[in-house]
Backbone as CSV, one residue per row, in Angstrom:
resi,resn,N_x,N_y,N_z,CA_x,CA_y,CA_z,C_x,C_y,C_z
1,MET,-0.908,5.196,20.335,-0.719,5.737,18.998,-2.079,6.020,18.377
2,ALA,-2.224,7.148,17.778,-3.452,7.485,17.075,-3.447,6.825,15.711
3,ALA,-4.650,6.599,15.162,-4.764,5.931,13.866,-4.007,6.680,12.781
4,CYS,-3.886,8.003,12.874,-3.199,8.763,11.837,-1.687,8.547,11.871
5,ASP,-1.174,7.943,12.934,0.255,7.650,13.039,0.611,6.286,12.475
6,ILE,-0.383,5.543,12.017,-0.187,4.173,11.560,-0.319,4.118,10.039
7,ALA,0.595,3.395,9.399,0.522,3.183,7.954,0.234,1.724,7.682
8,ALA,-0.723,1.460,6.802,-1.001,0.092,6.375,0.136,-0.355,5.468
9,VAL,0.782,-1.457,5.826,1.942,-1.931,5.075,1.766,-3.349,4.541
10,GLY,0.584,-3.914,4.731,0.345,-5.254,4.239,-1.032,-5.743,4.611
11,LYS,-1.301,-6.987,4.220,-2.574,-7.633,4.519,-2.327,-9.100,4.828
12,ILE,-3.172,-9.635,5.687,-3.109,-11.058,6.005,-3.817,-11.812,4.886
13,GLY,-3.143,-12.851,4.397,-3.690,-13.658,3.313,-4.202,-14.997,3.800
14,SER,-4.155,-15.974,2.950,-4.698,-17.302,3.226,-3.845,-18.052,4.251
15,PRO,-4.458,-19.046,4.910,-3.699,-19.861,5.863,-2.562,-20.604,5.165
16,TYR,-1.521,-20.900,5.932,-0.376,-21.657,5.440,-0.185,-22.831,6.392
17,GLY,-0.428,-24.024,5.933,-0.286,-25.199,6.784,-1.441,-25.331,7.760
18,VAL,-1.239,-26.170,8.782,-2.321,-26.479,9.727,-2.055,-25.980,11.141
19,LYS,-0.927,-25.297,11.369,-0.556,-24.900,12.728,-0.776,-23.414,13.025
20,GLY,-1.605,-22.728,12.217,-1.944,-21.349,12.511,-1.141,-20.304,11.756
21,TRP,-0.272,-20.721,10.867,0.496,-19.765,10.070,-0.389,-19.222,8.947
22,PHE,-0.048,-18.028,8.456,-0.800,-17.423,7.355,0.162,-16.670,6.442
23,HIS,-0.236,-16.563,5.171,0.535,-15.784,4.201,0.334,-14.304,4.490
24,VAL,1.347,-13.501,4.163,1.288,-12.061,4.339,1.557,-11.403,2.993
25,GLN,0.669,-10.495,2.611,0.890,-9.682,1.419,1.560,-8.399,1.883
26,SER,2.826,-8.232,1.544,3.595,-7.071,1.976,3.492,-5.954,0.954
27,TYR,3.280,-4.727,1.426,3.268,-3.553,0.560,4.586,-2.799,0.653
28,THR,5.603,-3.421,1.259,6.902,-2.770,1.370,7.787,-3.200,0.203
29,SER,8.805,-2.419,-0.064,9.748,-2.755,-1.119,11.159,-2.619,-0.568
30,PRO,11.927,-3.695,-0.571,11.543,-5.033,-0.957,10.554,-5.648,0.037
31,THR,9.901,-6.703,-0.392,8.854,-7.370,0.381,9.283,-7.668,1.807
32,ASP,10.496,-8.143,1.979,10.976,-8.576,3.294,11.176,-7.410,4.273
33,ASN,11.162,-6.161,3.795,11.297,-5.022,4.713,10.231,-5.037,5.798
34,LEU,9.069,-5.571,5.494,7.990,-5.626,6.478,8.444,-6.302,7.763
35,ARG,9.273,-7.298,7.636,9.724,-8.052,8.806,10.629,-7.225,9.720
36,SER,11.170,-6.118,9.232,12.067,-5.304,10.056,11.303,-4.342,10.969
37,TYR,10.005,-4.181,10.754,9.200,-3.283,11.582,8.602,-4.033,12.764
38,THR,8.568,-3.363,13.905,7.976,-3.969,15.090,7.424,-2.879,15.995
39,PRO,6.297,-3.059,16.608,5.406,-4.205,16.450,4.526,-4.057,15.213
40,TRP,3.967,-5.204,14.752,2.947,-5.173,13.726,1.621,-4.930,14.429
41,LEU,0.773,-4.178,13.780,-0.570,-3.919,14.287,-1.562,-4.512,13.293
42,MET,-2.776,-4.780,13.745,-3.768,-5.412,12.888,-5.090,-4.664,13.011
43,SER,-5.805,-4.560,11.880,-7.104,-3.898,11.865,-7.944,-4.451,10.723
44,SER,-9.252,-4.390,10.882,-10.136,-4.825,9.799,-10.313,-3.723,8.747
45,ALA,-9.825,-2.515,9.038,-9.874,-1.397,8.082,-8.511,-0.720,8.070
46,ASP,-8.096,-0.173,6.912,-6.763,0.433,6.843,-6.650,1.719,7.660
47,SER,-7.751,2.155,8.264,-7.713,3.360,9.096,-7.885,3.049,10.581
48,GLY,-7.858,1.784,10.957,-7.928,1.409,12.366,-9.344,1.065,12.783
49,PRO,-9.620,0.796,14.052,-8.661,0.844,15.159,-7.650,-0.300,15.065
50,TRP,-6.461,-0.006,15.527,-5.343,-0.944,15.429,-5.120,-1.629,16.765
51,ARG,-4.749,-2.909,16.703,-4.368,-3.641,17.913,-3.054,-4.374,17.633
52,THR,-2.227,-4.467,18.658,-0.904,-5.080,18.503,-1.043,-6.580,18.259
53,MET,-0.270,-7.089,17.318,-0.239,-8.517,17.028,0.714,-9.163,18.039
54,VAL,0.160,-9.868,19.004,0.921,-10.415,20.132,1.536,-11.765,19.772
55,GLY,2.797,-11.945,20.186,3.485,-13.219,19.974,3.711,-13.523,18.511
56,LEU,4.088,-12.515,17.757,4.248,-12.653,16.314,5.563,-13.328,15.955
57,GLU,5.470,-14.299,15.071,6.641,-14.900,14.429,6.452,-14.690,12.934
58,SER,7.530,-14.453,12.211,7.425,-14.357,10.757,8.697,-14.922,10.143
59,ARG,8.559,-15.362,8.906,9.728,-15.866,8.176,9.454,-15.755,6.682
60,ARG,10.545,-15.762,5.932,10.414,-15.772,4.472,9.907,-17.143,4.042
61,HIS,9.082,-17.130,3.013,8.614,-18.383,2.413,8.525,-18.156,0.912
62,GLN,9.353,-18.862,0.163,9.472,-18.669,-1.277,9.721,-17.181,-1.553
63,LYS,8.844,-16.491,-2.294,9.065,-15.076,-2.603,8.288,-14.161,-1.666
64,GLY,7.680,-14.712,-0.629,6.856,-13.910,0.257,7.183,-14.118,1.717
65,ILE,6.173,-13.870,2.554,6.310,-13.964,4.002,5.144,-14.779,4.548
66,VAL,5.428,-15.606,5.554,4.376,-16.241,6.337,4.578,-15.811,7.785
67,ALA,3.489,-15.779,8.535,3.559,-15.322,9.922,2.585,-16.117,10.782
68,LYS,2.767,-16.002,12.100,1.931,-16.701,13.063,1.835,-15.870,14.330
69,LEU,0.664,-15.890,14.935,0.451,-15.244,16.223,0.391,-16.315,17.299
70,ALA,0.853,-15.991,18.511,0.903,-16.972,19.601,-0.456,-17.605,19.867
71,ALA,-1.537,-16.849,19.783,-2.869,-17.361,20.116,-3.557,-18.087,18.965
72,VAL,-2.909,-18.143,17.816,-3.510,-18.793,16.640,-2.757,-20.089,16.388
73,ASN,-3.450,-21.206,16.603,-2.769,-22.500,16.527,-3.375,-23.475,15.541
74,ASP,-4.322,-23.025,14.711,-4.905,-23.936,13.731,-5.280,-23.181,12.468
75,ARG,-5.477,-23.926,11.406,-5.758,-23.361,10.086,-7.068,-22.564,10.069
76,GLU,-8.081,-23.049,10.742,-9.382,-22.389,10.740,-9.300,-20.993,11.374
77,THR,-8.627,-20.887,12.502,-8.471,-19.588,13.164,-7.640,-18.648,12.298
78,ALA,-6.574,-19.162,11.693,-5.751,-18.346,10.790,-6.589,-17.850,9.614
79,GLY,-7.491,-18.680,9.118,-8.348,-18.304,8.003,-9.279,-17.149,8.340
80,ARG,-9.691,-17.049,9.592,-10.573,-15.954,10.011,-9.853,-14.603,10.035
81,LEU,-8.518,-14.621,10.019,-7.741,-13.376,10.004,-7.573,-12.814,8.594
82,ARG,-7.880,-13.625,7.595,-7.673,-13.223,6.201,-8.346,-11.882,5.913
83,GLY,-7.598,-10.994,5.237,-8.119,-9.687,4.867,-7.832,-8.599,5.884
84,GLN,-7.338,-8.973,7.068,-6.990,-7.971,8.074,-5.784,-7.181,7.572
85,TRP,-5.791,-5.892,7.835,-4.683,-5.038,7.463,-3.556,-5.183,8.473
86,ILE,-2.323,-5.030,8.006,-1.151,-4.996,8.878,-0.620,-3.566,8.814
87,GLY,-0.402,-2.980,9.977,0.091,-1.612,10.029,1.293,-1.495,10.945
88,VAL,2.034,-0.420,10.774,3.153,-0.105,11.665,3.157,1.400,11.907
89,ASP,3.802,1.804,12.987,3.943,3.217,13.313,4.793,3.887,12.233
90,GLU,4.283,4.971,11.656,4.987,5.668,10.569,6.365,6.183,10.966
91,ASP,6.595,6.412,12.246,7.899,6.907,12.692,9.032,5.946,12.342
92,GLN,8.719,4.681,12.109,9.745,3.687,11.786,10.306,3.865,10.370
93,PHE,9.606,4.603,9.517,10.022,4.725,8.117,11.150,5.702,7.887
94,GLY,11.296,6.690,8.748,12.265,7.738,8.476,11.727,8.655,7.397
95,GLN,12.592,9.347,6.710,12.202,10.299,5.672,12.472,9.711,4.293
96,ALA,11.613,10.047,3.346,11.844,9.645,1.957,13.032,10.427,1.426
97,GLN,13.829,9.798,0.590,14.965,10.464,-0.030,14.456,11.421,-1.111
98,HIS,15.312,12.364,-1.518,14.939,13.323,-2.556,14.481,12.580,-3.815
99,GLY,13.330,12.945,-4.324,12.807,12.317,-5.538,12.087,11.010,-5.287
100,GLU,12.006,10.570,-4.030,11.281,9.351,-3.681,10.045,9.736,-2.881
101,PHE,9.007,8.904,-2.963,7.759,9.197,-2.284,7.192,7.925,-1.676
102,PHE,6.566,8.076,-0.526,5.815,6.970,0.048,4.459,6.933,-0.655
103,TRP,3.979,5.729,-0.939,2.679,5.600,-1.595,1.603,6.326,-0.800
104,ARG,1.674,6.239,0.529,0.638,6.853,1.372,0.552,8.358,1.131
105,ASP,1.662,8.977,0.688,1.657,10.411,0.416,1.100,10.726,-0.974
106,ILE,1.217,9.793,-1.887,0.750,9.976,-3.266,-0.764,9.761,-3.357
107,ILE,-1.273,8.780,-2.592,-2.708,8.492,-2.602,-3.458,9.719,-2.106
108,GLY,-4.467,10.111,-2.856,-5.255,11.295,-2.504,-4.817,12.553,-3.225
109,CYS,-3.702,12.495,-3.954,-3.257,13.671,-4.710,-4.099,13.822,-5.984
110,ARG,-4.398,15.053,-6.340,-5.114,15.350,-7.582,-4.103,15.319,-8.720
111,VAL,-4.487,14.681,-9.835,-3.612,14.551,-11.001,-4.103,15.511,-12.080
112,ILE,-3.214,16.414,-12.472,-3.530,17.444,-13.461,-2.573,17.291,-14.641
113,GLY,-3.124,17.296,-15.844,-2.304,17.225,-17.041,-1.609,18.542,-17.299
114,ALA,-0.502,18.507,-18.030,0.239,19.730,-18.371,-0.652,20.695,-19.146
115,ASP,-1.685,20.159,-19.828,-2.625,21.003,-20.583,-3.808,21.466,-19.732
116,GLY,-3.779,21.139,-18.421,-4.858,21.559,-17.526,-5.937,20.514,-17.301
117,THR,-5.866,19.376,-17.980,-6.856,18.321,-17.799,-6.832,17.814,-16.362
118,ASP,-8.006,17.742,-15.746,-8.127,17.196,-14.386,-8.468,15.717,-14.519
119,PHE,-7.495,14.855,-14.228,-7.711,13.422,-14.353,-8.440,12.834,-13.150
120,GLY,-8.420,13.531,-12.028,-9.047,13.025,-10.813,-8.008,12.854,-9.718
121,VAL,-8.338,12.000,-8.745,-7.516,11.811,-7.556,-6.960,10.383,-7.526
122,VAL,-5.693,10.252,-7.170,-5.055,8.937,-7.082,-5.764,8.104,-6.010
123,ASP,-6.283,6.952,-6.414,-6.967,6.036,-5.505,-5.974,5.069,-4.878
124,HIS,-5.075,4.550,-5.703,-4.036,3.637,-5.231,-2.967,3.522,-6.309
125,LEU,-1.934,2.779,-6.011,-0.873,2.518,-6.972,-0.745,1.020,-7.140
126,ILE,-0.216,0.623,-8.273,0.099,-0.788,-8.475,1.573,-0.892,-8.860
127,GLU,2.172,-1.985,-8.448,3.578,-2.231,-8.770,3.626,-3.216,-9.917
128,THR,4.304,-2.848,-10.992,4.362,-3.711,-12.169,5.667,-4.490,-12.260
129,GLY,6.613,-4.164,-11.409,7.940,-4.758,-11.506,8.898,-3.779,-12.155
130,ALA,8.461,-3.160,-13.249,9.304,-2.170,-13.926,9.191,-0.812,-13.246
131,HIS,7.966,-0.457,-12.818,7.727,0.838,-12.179,6.344,0.812,-11.531
132,ASP,6.070,1.803,-10.715,4.757,1.931,-10.095,3.823,2.651,-11.069
133,VAL,2.517,2.419,-10.892,1.515,3.023,-11.755,0.451,3.690,-10.889
134,LEU,0.151,4.961,-11.190,-0.920,5.682,-10.516,-2.256,5.158,-11.045
135,VAL,-3.196,4.883,-10.155,-4.535,4.467,-10.566,-5.496,5.580,-10.158
136,VAL,-6.091,6.208,-11.179,-7.011,7.318,-10.963,-8.372,6.891,-11.504
137,PRO,-9.370,6.709,-10.619,-10.705,6.326,-11.114,-11.191,7.343,-12.130
138,SER,-11.836,6.839,-13.180,-12.238,7.728,-14.261,-13.245,8.765,-13.790
139,VAL,-13.163,9.917,-14.381,-14.145,10.967,-14.167,-15.266,10.660,-15.162
140,ALA,-16.509,10.758,-14.743,-17.658,10.309,-15.534,-17.619,10.744,-16.999
141,ASP,-17.256,11.987,-17.277,-17.290,12.468,-18.662,-16.053,12.077,-19.466
142,LYS,-15.134,11.335,-18.855,-13.901,10.972,-19.560,-13.830,9.475,-19.886
143,GLY,-14.890,8.735,-19.621,-14.870,7.318,-19.934,-15.235,6.471,-18.737
144,THR,-15.130,5.161,-18.899,-15.577,4.263,-17.842,-14.447,3.472,-17.197
145,THR,-13.246,3.590,-17.704,-12.150,2.831,-17.119,-11.221,3.747,-16.327
146,ASP,-10.509,3.161,-15.400,-9.547,3.927,-14.618,-8.438,4.448,-15.527
147,VAL,-7.886,5.569,-15.136,-6.728,6.122,-15.835,-5.497,5.548,-15.148
148,LEU,-4.627,4.910,-15.912,-3.395,4.307,-15.391,-2.215,5.091,-15.945
149,ILE,-1.443,5.698,-15.046,-0.331,6.549,-15.476,0.960,6.034,-14.842
150,PRO,1.928,5.627,-15.651,3.206,5.178,-15.087,3.841,6.285,-14.252
151,PHE,4.285,5.940,-13.054,4.902,6.916,-12.160,6.399,6.956,-12.457
152,VAL,6.727,7.543,-13.614,8.109,7.671,-14.074,8.336,9.099,-14.559
153,ASP,9.588,9.515,-14.584,9.943,10.890,-14.961,9.398,11.305,-16.326
154,ALA,9.281,10.379,-17.252,8.807,10.728,-18.598,7.377,11.261,-18.580
155,TYR,6.577,10.871,-17.579,5.175,11.280,-17.531,4.834,12.140,-16.316
156,VAL,5.575,11.994,-15.232,5.307,12.776,-14.031,6.214,14.004,-14.052
157,VAL,5.598,15.161,-14.235,6.344,16.412,-14.368,6.709,16.981,-13.005
158,ASN,5.740,16.962,-12.061,5.972,17.567,-10.756,5.060,16.920,-9.717
159,VAL,5.596,16.724,-8.518,4.811,16.224,-7.390,4.909,17.262,-6.284
160,ASP,3.765,17.819,-5.900,3.698,18.799,-4.826,2.850,18.193,-3.712
161,LEU,3.527,17.577,-2.735,2.806,16.884,-1.671,2.047,17.851,-0.772
162,GLN,2.576,19.045,-0.566,1.878,20.013,0.280,0.550,20.427,-0.349
163,ALA,0.534,20.599,-1.663,-0.695,20.972,-2.368,-1.518,19.739,-2.744
164,LYS,-0.971,18.536,-2.494,-1.627,17.269,-2.866,-1.958,17.281,-4.361
165,ARG,-0.923,17.591,-5.175,-1.113,17.752,-6.614,0.053,17.101,-7.370
166,ILE,-0.287,16.375,-8.416,0.708,15.760,-9.294,0.433,16.259,-10.711
167,GLU,1.447,16.858,-11.325,1.316,17.315,-12.706,1.922,16.251,-13.610
168,VAL,1.171,15.879,-14.655,1.628,14.815,-15.556,1.593,15.268,-17.001
169,ASN,2.452,14.671,-17.789,2.467,14.844,-19.234,1.799,13.581,-19.791
170,TRP,0.454,13.622,-19.836,-0.305,12.419,-20.182,-1.525,12.808,-21.009
171,ASP,-1.789,12.046,-22.019,-2.960,12.262,-22.858,-4.014,11.247,-22.451
172,HIS,-5.225,11.711,-22.185,-6.282,10.816,-21.705,-6.533,9.650,-22.675
173,SER,-6.290,9.851,-23.949,-6.527,8.798,-24.929,-5.534,7.646,-24.785
174,TRP,-4.445,7.833,-24.051,-3.455,6.774,-23.860,-3.933,5.725,-22.866
175,SER,-4.905,6.055,-22.035,-5.355,5.141,-20.974,-6.288,4.079,-21.506
Protein backbone atom coordinates (compact mmCIF):
# COMPACT_ATOMS: atom_id res chain seq x y z
CA MET A 1 0.00 0.00 0.00
CA ALA A 2 1.29 3.45 -0.84
CA ALA A 3 1.28 6.14 1.84
CA CYS A 4 -1.45 8.03 -0.05
CA ASP A 5 -3.79 5.05 0.46
CA ILE A 6 -3.50 5.27 4.24
CA ALA A 7 -5.56 7.54 6.51
CA ALA A 8 -4.42 8.48 10.00
CA VAL A 9 -7.26 7.47 12.30
CA GLY A 10 -5.69 7.76 15.72
CA LYS A 11 -2.61 8.08 17.88
CA ILE A 12 -0.93 5.95 20.50
CA GLY A 13 -1.19 7.52 23.94
CA SER A 14 0.24 6.82 27.36
CA PRO A 15 0.93 3.33 28.72
CA TYR A 16 -1.90 1.50 30.47
CA GLY A 17 -0.82 -0.85 33.24
CA VAL A 18 2.48 -2.73 33.36
CA LYS A 19 1.99 -5.46 30.73
CA GLY A 20 2.55 -3.42 27.55
CA TRP A 21 -0.93 -2.03 26.95
CA PHE A 22 -1.36 1.59 25.84
CA HIS A 23 -4.19 4.09 25.48
CA VAL A 24 -5.39 4.90 21.97
CA GLN A 25 -6.71 8.28 20.88
CA SER A 26 -9.27 7.45 18.19
CA TYR A 27 -10.17 9.96 15.48
CA THR A 28 -13.14 7.87 14.37
CA SER A 29 -16.76 8.57 15.24
CA PRO A 30 -17.91 6.81 17.25
CA THR A 31 -14.57 6.18 18.96
CA ASP A 32 -14.96 2.41 18.93
CA ASN A 33 -15.19 2.32 15.10
CA LEU A 34 -11.40 2.22 15.06
CA ARG A 35 -11.51 -1.32 16.40
CA SER A 36 -13.47 -2.49 13.33
CA TYR A 37 -10.59 -1.70 10.94
CA THR A 38 -7.85 -4.22 10.28
CA PRO A 39 -4.94 -4.20 10.04
CA TRP A 40 -3.82 -1.16 12.01
CA LEU A 41 -0.67 0.46 10.71
CA MET A 42 1.78 2.59 12.69
CA SER A 43 4.03 5.50 11.74
CA SER A 44 5.95 8.29 13.45
CA ALA A 45 4.41 10.74 10.91
CA ASP A 46 0.82 10.91 9.62
CA SER A 47 2.19 10.53 6.08
CA GLY A 48 4.13 7.30 6.66
CA PRO A 49 6.10 5.17 6.14
CA TRP A 50 3.58 2.79 7.63
CA ARG A 51 4.24 -0.62 9.17
CA THR A 52 1.68 -3.21 10.21
CA MET A 53 0.99 -3.50 13.93
CA VAL A 54 1.64 -7.22 14.49
CA GLY A 55 -0.25 -9.26 17.09
CA LEU A 56 -2.63 -6.44 17.94
CA GLU A 57 -5.21 -6.79 20.68
CA SER A 58 -7.61 -3.99 21.54
CA ARG A 59 -10.54 -3.48 23.87
CA ARG A 60 -12.80 -0.75 25.16
CA HIS A 61 -11.70 0.87 28.39
CA GLN A 62 -14.04 3.38 30.03
CA LYS A 63 -14.84 5.88 27.22
CA GLY A 64 -11.81 4.98 25.10
CA ILE A 65 -9.67 2.17 23.75
CA VAL A 66 -6.57 0.40 25.02
CA ALA A 67 -4.41 -1.82 22.83
CA LYS A 68 -1.37 -4.09 22.96
CA LEU A 69 1.10 -5.47 20.45
CA ALA A 70 2.47 -9.03 20.76
CA ALA A 71 6.09 -7.81 21.01
CA VAL A 72 5.35 -5.17 23.66
CA ASN A 73 5.24 -6.69 27.12
CA ASP A 74 6.12 -3.91 29.55
CA ARG A 75 5.17 -0.34 30.41
CA GLU A 76 8.51 1.16 29.34
CA THR A 77 8.32 -0.29 25.81
CA ALA A 78 4.68 0.80 25.50
CA GLY A 79 5.73 4.30 26.57
CA ARG A 80 8.21 4.51 23.68
CA LEU A 81 5.29 4.07 21.24
CA ARG A 82 3.53 7.19 22.53
CA GLY A 83 2.77 9.69 19.77
CA GLN A 84 2.91 7.14 16.94
CA TRP A 85 0.14 7.56 14.41
CA ILE A 86 -2.36 4.77 13.76
CA GLY A 87 -3.50 4.41 10.17
CA VAL A 88 -5.72 2.16 8.10
CA ASP A 89 -6.22 1.58 4.38
CA GLU A 90 -8.75 4.17 3.13
CA ASP A 91 -10.58 1.50 1.12
CA GLN A 92 -12.09 0.27 4.40
CA PHE A 93 -14.12 3.48 4.82
CA GLY A 94 -16.43 3.17 1.85
CA GLN A 95 -18.02 6.36 0.54
CA ALA A 96 -19.24 9.33 2.55
CA GLN A 97 -23.00 9.76 2.48
CA HIS A 98 -24.55 12.81 0.78
CA GLY A 99 -23.82 15.89 2.89
CA GLU A 100 -21.18 14.08 4.96
CA PHE A 101 -17.43 14.54 4.65
CA PHE A 102 -14.33 12.79 5.87
CA TRP A 103 -12.06 15.13 7.83
CA ARG A 104 -9.15 14.10 5.59
CA ASP A 105 -11.04 15.62 2.63
CA ILE A 106 -11.80 18.89 4.45
CA ILE A 107 -8.21 19.46 5.64
CA GLY A 108 -6.37 21.54 3.06
CA CYS A 109 -9.49 23.21 1.65
CA ARG A 110 -9.38 26.99 1.22
CA VAL A 111 -12.09 28.80 3.22
CA ILE A 112 -13.71 31.76 1.47
CA GLY A 113 -16.33 34.02 3.00
CA ALA A 114 -19.57 34.77 1.12
CA ASP A 115 -18.22 38.35 0.84
CA GLY A 116 -14.99 37.10 -0.78
CA THR A 117 -12.82 37.15 2.36
CA ASP A 118 -10.02 34.58 2.14
CA PHE A 119 -9.77 33.07 5.61
CA GLY A 120 -6.96 30.67 4.67
CA VAL A 121 -6.68 26.89 4.54
CA VAL A 122 -8.19 24.36 6.97
CA ASP A 123 -5.34 22.98 9.10
CA HIS A 124 -7.42 20.57 11.15
CA LEU A 125 -10.80 20.12 12.78
CA ILE A 126 -11.80 19.75 16.39
CA GLU A 127 -14.77 17.87 17.77
CA THR A 128 -16.72 19.76 20.40
CA GLY A 129 -19.42 17.19 21.05
CA ALA A 130 -22.11 19.40 19.54
CA HIS A 131 -20.43 19.75 16.12
CA ASP A 132 -17.06 19.82 14.39
CA VAL A 133 -15.10 23.07 14.07
CA LEU A 134 -12.83 24.11 11.19
CA VAL A 135 -9.47 25.43 12.41
CA VAL A 136 -7.91 27.89 9.97
CA PRO A 137 -4.56 29.40 11.02
CA SER A 138 -4.82 33.16 10.94
CA VAL A 139 -3.61 35.09 7.95
CA ALA A 140 -1.00 37.62 9.15
CA ASP A 141 -3.05 40.74 8.32
CA LYS A 142 -6.20 39.37 9.97
CA GLY A 143 -4.93 38.88 13.52
CA THR A 144 -2.89 36.46 15.57
CA THR A 145 -5.37 33.77 16.56
CA ASP A 146 -6.74 30.89 14.54
CA VAL A 147 -10.12 31.31 12.91
CA LEU A 148 -12.58 28.77 14.35
CA ILE A 149 -15.68 28.17 12.25
CA PRO A 150 -18.41 25.72 13.30
CA PHE A 151 -18.90 23.14 10.55
CA VAL A 152 -22.69 23.45 10.51
CA ASP A 153 -25.22 24.42 7.82
CA ALA A 154 -25.79 27.86 9.37
CA TYR A 155 -22.20 28.88 8.53
CA VAL A 156 -21.02 26.48 5.82
CA VAL A 157 -22.66 27.51 2.56
CA ASN A 158 -20.93 25.14 0.13
CA VAL A 159 -18.20 22.49 0.13
CA ASP A 160 -16.50 21.80 -3.20
CA LEU A 161 -14.01 18.99 -2.59
CA GLN A 162 -12.83 18.91 -6.21
CA ALA A 163 -11.88 22.60 -6.04
CA LYS A 164 -10.69 22.18 -2.41
CA ARG A 165 -12.87 25.15 -1.45
CA ILE A 166 -15.34 25.80 1.37
CA GLU A 167 -17.63 28.83 1.20
CA VAL A 168 -18.77 30.14 4.58
CA ASN A 169 -21.13 32.76 5.93
CA TRP A 170 -18.72 34.00 8.59
CA ASP A 171 -17.53 37.37 9.80
CA HIS A 172 -13.85 37.49 10.77
CA SER A 173 -14.74 39.54 13.86
CA TRP A 174 -16.65 36.54 15.27
CA SER A 175 -13.44 34.52 15.73
